[in-house]
N, C-alpha and C positions, 0 to 999 in steps of 0.2 A: 740518503735513502728513506724511504716512507716505510713504516711498519705494514706488515701484511695482516689483513684483516681476517677473523675467523671465517668469514663468508668466504673470501678469497681461497682460505685454505680448503673449506669445504667443497668449493667449485672445482678447484684443482683435482682433489680426490674423484669427484663424479666424472670430470673429463677423462682423467686416466683410466678409470673403470670401463668408461666407454670405448676407449682404444683397446682394452682387454678384450671388451664384447667383440670387437672388429678383428680381433687377432691380429692388431697391428703392434708388432714387437718395437719397432722405432718410434711409433706414436706413445706407447708407454714411457721407453726411455726418455723421451723428449721433457718428460716431467721432473726428471731427476738432474741433479748437479753432476759434474764431472767427478766430485770426490764423495757422492751419496753411497750409503749403505742400504741394502735391501735383503729381507729375509722371507723366506716363504717355507711355511711349514717346519719340518726337521732338516731342510736342506741347509748345507753351510752358507753363512752370510757372505753375500757378494758385495764387493767394494769397487765402485767405479762405474760411470754411466755405460761404458763399452761391454763390461761383464753382464751388466743388467740386460743390456739389449740382446746380447748373443744367448743368454739364459731364456729369455722370453722366446726368441726365435725356436730354440730347442723344444721347450715347453710347449708352444703353440702348435709345432709340426705334428704333436700327437692328437690335436682336437680338430674336429670339423666345426664345433659351434661352442661359444662359452656365453653365459649370461649371468651377471650379477644382479641379485634381488635383494634390495637394501630393506631391512626391517626396521631399523633404529639408527639415530645419528646422535652421537653424544659429542658436545663441543667444549673445548677447554681453550685459554687464550693461545695457545700455539700448535695444540693438537686437535685432530678430528677423528673420532672413532665411529666406525661404522659396522653394525652387527648385520649380518648377511647371510643368504645362501647363495652359493655359486653353483650353478648347473653347467656341467660340462657334458658335450656329446663327443665320444671318442670316435677316432676315424672308423673304427669297425662297428660303429652304430649303437654302442652301449652307452646309456646314460648314467651319469653319476652326479649326486647332489652332495655338496660338502657345506657344512655350517662354517662360517668364518667370522673374523673379527679382524678388521682393516683398519690399521693406525696410520695416519698421515701426519707427520711432524713439519712444519715450516721453519727454516732457520732464518728468522727475519732479518738477521744481520746481513744475510748474503742475497736478499731478494730486492730488486730495484723495481718500484712501481712508475710506470711512466706518467 
């Protein structure tokens, strides 16, 4: 297995956020391994790809639109941190903006690069 580059981790984060912006729960979940962990705000940590996908479906059912606006990206050997504002449009038309710190970590030992 080849090591995952920081640029690959960064691109993975951006692609996952694009899936979020499309409200594509399965697309978001596709970026996680079967034994992944995911945390969102103060909600309990989710363990496993299927729980992550189901949580995304429930969460996305509340929104008519989501947009991630990235302000800054900070990179480390196996982490990418993005400072962002996430804009949500609720199904009732209410707009909400939330400041976010998004952290993606690659587990290089488990990722195979073709």
